[in-house]
N, C-alpha and C positions, 0 to 999 in steps of 0.2 A: 394575549394573543403573548407566547413565549415570545423571549430574547437568541438569537442564534450567536453569542460572541466565541465559542468554537468552532469550525469547522476540524476534521482529521480528513485526509483524502491519503488512502492504500494507493499506492502504486508497486504495482508491480514489471513496469517497462514493453508492455507485454502491445502491439498493437491499437491494444483500445484502450488504453488510457490517454493518451490524448484527452480520447470524446471527454473521461470523468475529471478528467485534469479540468478543463473546459468550464465545465459544468461547474467544479468542483469552486473554483478564482470567479467564476458568476456572484456563483450563492455567497464566497464571500462576500464579494462587492456592494452586493444588496445591501449586507448587512453590517456591511462595514466587521465583517468580521478577522481573526485573527486565522492567519493556514495553517494545520500543519501537517505535513506527511507525512505517512511511513510505509517502509519497505519490509517486509520480513522476507528474509532468509530461511527456506523451507526446505529447501530440494537441490542439491548438485547442476545448476540452469548451467549452459554455458561450457562445461567446462570438455576437454577432448582427456576418453579413455584414458593417450597416456600421461597423459600431463597428471592426470589422476593418479596412476601408479608410482610418481615419484615425488608423491606430495605424504605430507601425514595429515589426519582427516581436520589437524587444526590448523595445517598452512590451508590445505585449503578452506576452511571457516573465515580465515585471517582474509583468503585473494577476496571469498565471495563478499567480505565485508568489505573490501576497499573497493572492488569494482558497483559495489552499492551505493557506498558514499561519493565514487567518483561520479555516476549519473545521476544520482540528486541532485551532487551541486549547478552540474550541470544545467541540470532541468529548473534549478529552482535558479539558476538568473533568466531563463526563461520566457521566465512568470509575470505579467504588468504589474503583482504587485508583488509583497515582500511574505516569506515563506520558513518557514521552519522544515527539520526532519528528525526522521531516529528513525533509523536499522536496527531489527528486532530478530534474531533467529529463534527459532520454532513451526510450531501451526501454527498456517495462517491464520484463517480467521479467531484463535484464542489467543494469541497476541496485538490481534486488530483491536478485540473485544477489549485486552487488556488496556491499552492503550486508551483506549475511547474514553477508559473506564477513570486512568490515570490524572486524563486532559480536560475532566470533566467534562469533553464533547458534548455541545448542543446540538448534533449531526454528523454520521458519517456520509461522504461523496464516494461510493465507490458503485465497479464496475461487474455487469452480473457476471462476465468469467473470464478473466486473462489464456486461461488454460484451456485447449482444445483435444481433440480425438479424449483416449483413453484414460491417461491421466486423467480430465480434468472426473470418469467418473468413478478412477481407483481415488481419489482424493477427496470429491464430494465438492456440493458448492459451498465454493466459502462464504458469496453474500447470506447464499441460506441461512448458514450458524452466524452469518453474523447478521443478520438481521430479527435472530430468534434470539440472543443472544447483547446487542450491544443496548447500554444503560439508555437509550439515548434513538430517537429515527434518524434510521438509514435510507437515503434514496439512492434507491440502486440504478443508476443509467447501463439501456441497452443498446448493443452497435444500431 
């Protein structure tokens, strides 16, 4: 039976994230595994157009990173077990797979979808791409 020592959980701060985190925490506790969270900044979320007009692309990226790190720290503080996190930049599915390889993750626990509507259709399924390319098993949590 393979052991689970490192568990990777992508977080996108959607409503789905909490349910996914609950599974990840349970799995990490059950297997006495290290829990690592990852958030990928891959699009201009949460920025009103007026803010964008007054900021350069680099400023926007720094602000998004600052917000993501702040949200991650709050999230980790609320967990019943210790966890670490990383904020990455790029296409979500690609970065999650790279992170899983770098961390030598034994399991990825992620949501079936965070985005909804037309952006989901345009971006494609992050979970499906991770399932296809991850170096380890992927547990996909549905709503």
